[in-house]
C-alpha positions in Angstrom: 0.0 0.0 0.0 1.4 3.4 -1.0 0.5 6.4 1.1 0.1 9.5 -1.1 -0.5 13.0 0.2 -4.0 14.2 -0.9 -2.5 17.4 -2.5 0.2 15.5 -4.4 0.3 16.7 -8.0 -2.0 19.6 -7.3 -1.5 22.7 -9.5 -0.5 25.9 -7.7 -0.1 29.3 -9.3 3.0 31.5 -8.8 2.4 35.2 -9.5 4.0 38.5 -8.7 2.0 41.4 -7.4 3.1 44.9 -6.3 0.5 46.4 -4.0 2.2 49.8 -3.8 4.0 51.4 -6.7 7.7 51.5 -6.0 7.4 49.1 -3.1 8.2 45.4 -2.6 7.0 42.9 -5.2 5.3 40.0 -3.6 5.6 36.4 -4.8 2.2 34.8 -4.3 1.9 31.0 -4.1 -1.8 30.7 -4.8 -3.3 33.2 -2.4 -0.4 33.1 0.1 2.6 35.4 0.3 5.7 33.2 -0.1 8.4 35.8 -0.6 9.3 39.2 -2.0 11.6 41.2 -4.2 12.7 44.5 -2.7 13.8 47.5 -4.9 17.4 48.6 -4.8 18.6 50.5 -1.7 21.7 52.8 -1.9 23.2 51.1 1.2 23.0 47.7 -0.6 25.0 49.0 -3.6 21.9 49.4 -5.7 21.2 45.7 -5.8 17.8 44.1 -5.6 17.1 42.0 -2.5 14.9 38.9 -2.7 13.6 36.9 0.3 11.8 33.5 0.3 10.1 32.9 3.7 7.9 29.9 3.2 9.0 27.0 5.3 9.7 28.8 8.5 13.1 29.8 9.9 15.0 26.9 8.4 13.4 27.4 5.0 14.1 31.2 4.8 16.5 32.2 2.0 17.6 35.5 0.7 20.0 37.0 -1.8 20.9 40.0 -3.9 20.7 40.5 -7.6 21.8 43.2 -10.1 18.4 43.5 -11.8 14.7 43.0 -10.9 14.5 40.2 -13.4 17.5 38.4 -11.8 15.9 38.8 -8.4 12.6 37.4 -9.6 14.3 34.5 -11.3 16.2 33.7 -8.1 13.0 33.6 -5.9 11.1 31.7 -8.6 13.9 29.0 -8.4 13.3 28.8 -4.6 9.5 28.5 -5.1 9.8 25.8 -7.8 12.2 23.8 -5.6 9.8 24.1 -2.7 6.8 23.0 -4.9 8.8 20.0 -6.2 9.7 18.9 -2.7 6.0 19.3 -1.6 4.8 17.2 -4.6 3.0 20.2 -6.1 3.1 21.5 -9.7 3.1 25.0 -11.0 
């Protein structure tokens, strides 16, 4: 007998939304906030910060990127890895 999680293979959407112009760009996993991309800050050398927070303290990851697109791609990579481990599909 194989025990499968009831959500295994379930489709989940990954979307970006920016509630406030010029503010952080949220990565939504379905209807849940899973991470964000933050606009460049002069104290960070003009680099974009991305942060993935789904999975609690041990699952939190963050990094910096030269462009908004690079930051979005980095956080999408984290999201897709998390989905794969959870047995979910984008």
